[in-house]
Steps between C-alpha positions, in 0.01 A plus 500: 500500500536670834176496708462851630331593824177687424334550831539881516370565158216246529391686809503827304286337220249387762460857608761522780783743552841473336815711449409480132197727556663843555349732752574808289305834489385626165766673309555860609600657161384306204284608214344309208405682184278280297519583122211459256607137405494395873883508538614586859773748515642478856694779663653418838751645744670170560506138416262375770238757386551407136452133569185565718349700215588237239313237705205742533492568128505131404198441732325797331531343158522126571390437860298187455754341257794585732325335805405193293863464379626513855241244615631272214855564612412389860356174371168593654296589182288190521409588855412867422384480144383145432594154372610616152830613665564164676751361241708815505490508872631142517783601259576813712550291810678222315779734394458690831452851370386622848817355650725645232335843554548482872866428439539781240323763720741415785791541266398850375752775591360763734427774233315258268311340784388839614396576144293184478347562833394859399362360171264257689414774753373701193296203383343448856447868559309525167290199596418651832408839365307373192324187601231562234762436232593151637300206373335275749685191354844635575441700817619213710850507352558823700734596661772463242850418631853549374527123460207522252696721271789251482266206468336666202833547338590137572171382357572711182839337458437141609154449348526728195842590372760256621321166488322298228219385720326331216764227493385387843146639543263426212240749617745793486439755224804651335550785257762578244745709691622791301612861488680746270778743595717726288776748587633715214821709540535864380683370185171349374271773622399791279502738802829377633325387814479146641178313461340233711196279439338303794230251392435212724245242375294367777137385568260795556386389840583345837856504634625647175310829526714819466453826674666801344631757746746769576667552840715783600697593807836666563755309285237288321261588212397183327220419253392159385301190579473239778308188520219533751628417848857613444617774723748644243486578118641219302530640151574868508711801405618827656662812351823316425427137419245215473455135478256228414478123537431204282470141612828323415584151384680389814409164649432597859320177617573130485285193558673203656378144478550313825500130540288409806657269753326405828365818654753712304695518180836380365766763503882433449459132554304522820145540623419858602185597686251764384425792721134520550247756619121519505292806428127528544338739255153632552253494201188711492218340301242711308267504805783638717563179693864429566662153473847381547737384227813328632815532299803276575818633358822313450829661414834360391836657497410628158175668609128420540338195336257632248391176333515124546467176308560138605846478628592858410461853625571830326661785703520859408807732554471866402716808549369709779423189699874438513699709529282782633467809271309732727618832381311557172313802626805658639669454154209669318512785748873550449459478119251776517737720705790454266599795281777352287610174335750442774237548774254275306755221461570523875127481560454184300823317609319323792292323218196443709229516232479148360389397159512849348718661243568876557504738208639842581552842349629832632540869415879461461432269202578161655282195431515160653346153485567285813402133519398544863391253759617207697637224290579183694858375471458152352760234482439381148240479221338729251165678504312200370629282769399739782163583338400144546447297818851457655611189700491583873682200631850668513649815637668551156173657377425712794594869460538710808631845369422735219727679259636843608413823319838488320417161338186620317490632143479883457490703179616855566525786245541274194618637164143440351359783720210286628415213726168301512337205670178329402551199731773367286842382638772761581699416188260704288495815711652682196655425165784448442503301826702603794435198726527149355360165641839334464641725779243364756400166647262303266213540741499872498242538233357350182635578148165570322347831397130538450315701242411781726858568606597482135240756421630709785854501359371574147316811619811620671731426213274663240524852646842667540354810659176463700278793531268529797192422276685195341581371841139533616377337175733202522419438861150393384609322186264209410658365177502118495852373447345156447325628187816653365662149527234294340247710318701536176545123471129443576387749243726355236355154572138633519506679166523173318191362666178449305285550813286820489517519880879483502526759225286745699707433813819550290385842372410612856829387652699656218355841586511458867730736681625208727408678821266436785370853497124540579410600140731249330322251276669163451649431839196306613533263201885466556473387865219264410726354230788463741273321740367266231849437365625410847208265552590305186881491586441369851835459680707567180668832447305732280811663365728366216799666659535495888649777698875519464755674713691572179213709370312600822302787346363327193402155621285302520372526155296320227215257495586144603195352326357686206205277452396527863545881480281531187229287641508699818448825312180362334366383830597816681321718231189291531504528881546881493223554252256272681581643841515873415300529178805649314851400419644843554365557855705765674732391776336728757159365430606161613750588771350731755590704808220443751507649845191589709268669240763572231526288199768625264699359206836351593847553360782258549522125517690213664874516488483150346429675171811712531298810594693749717195660661354199672139463598375162621135410442255244627197363323178705560145492370404486123847365403669817618796531742566748771836620636619353825866606502800619307624859492423616847703785655668682218745783513700680235764741632743750344773623735492858369494819705235465649433130464218427252282192563171343407336193655195281505342247736267336239231398756515814711672598822232381733306172563270629769134474409355839408833656421503704174855382441412131446473540128596863411816402311350213296390724214856630471629139483245425235631787289860417563559825686668587827403745772741776620708464809474793733804523738543857611269637771372769263405239230322289763318803639380584150345153460388454862202282589520536875744557785553302813692653797598211731560742785141441605297713257362346179 
């Protein structure tokens, strides 16, 4: 991995001057109308003023979070925030996120660089004018620079979306990456208008936090969501079209095993030297005393060494490290400016947004699913080969280029009238299939299709003419596909049991609606049974019939071990009764939505149960669980005249302490409802909380 020169940016981080800190006056003609849900609606005369106001707005709602994220992206969080961040700082410098960000900032084209500079000027201006809203712990992060913005994006990609850090760092926490996306053509819509569902599934905190916003200037009127720290909207729609993202199944990273030799490693039959660099991190202990932590980083031709064992080293190679993909923000900006399918396809052709599918819909009736991102051109092997640790002793395994846009699967205007993705491979974007795995290299994606994607397809196939209310209802569908596969077999087996406990459990499950709705009775028992059954089965498959490409929407199926399944039901019933005092405890009594002072019943469950509306929970007190992720920024859009849309940010549109918008959408989420989207100035004025004029008055 190339060792980038960081002197200029390091001087900036230490508080010095840098070209990355723009000397810009406050915007001359920008206005922010804040609606009653804390959504900023930005009206600007030009792009620089719009970007400045967007930075200002993000600081208003998420200032401390944004500054902490930038500190982490710099690799200085342990110095500024404490020793808990040291492991991540070491990772950040090992993969050289600050160096990659310096490179990417230098590569920005003038208009996008000016946009980023104006965005950080808005951040810094807000901090200067509202020091009382900046926490003491993050104040030292200021001033923010343009490089910080690129570093935050690199950290998001390299430490969260594109790498499986758990393979090489045991302490790294991972989450089940997921999202839902639908686009429905007019032929399947009762109104004759195209429909779009955006529903990313992310943790409800940290770098994954969404801010919902609208920004408008001559030629641009875009509404949607951005992850905090982004200078542009990333999932959005305008009057003519919209798009959303889901994490795709591309393998964007490789781990190479190197055989150590002398002071280097074996490569193509010869000894090759590592490049080496040393970085000294500063670590602040709880008393405020700083100590040094010296990090020695070795890199091979493949990339940085991320793990070692006797005689061996593991090197990491990820798209974005090589080749550079620095134009993601520019691509999102151009996607938002597009007004037609042709313009949108031109905008996505640079293919700078790695690891993300794009699901698209427009007013003209077009729908599209694109397996976007940067797929390495590999010389041989299938997905299983490249998912493992690859031999690094030969140039035959070293990829240097990525597939062009034209190589990647796209489903456009299929006969079915719909496209979908729920983190499944591109072969299942619609049925009957338009793209097929045999037409692509074997490493392009897996063959399997999970239960959540199958539920997604069933919802789409079951309705030949979606009404608006049906589309909203299905967006929050909580039926457990797993129950539909296994429950009938389990009940047939259980009815023959002589156990009173099993008979009571059987009666409850027979009348259960098979959902994870808050009021549903039976779901708690079912998931406890599935856990108990898995414990008994160990590494063996729990299904009698595995998933099959011949029958992708109805497999896996059946119980592999009926005796184990029956014993698990009795054990699960006993556990539920002992823990909760009743066998028929409602789902929402056990699975909760807890934020600040709110404690509400939850709807939704893990996608592992085949639930479309995903909520991920962690154990809480009294054998309850609280939501920590899942459905996050949701938007449902109909391209009518005018556009109709509803949305929700489950955890609220602000994280700032004291903001009324930290939790004001949680009750809607608990009730499986959405809030209205206000896009016209008249609508916003009718629901106005406050107005900010960035010409100087407030």
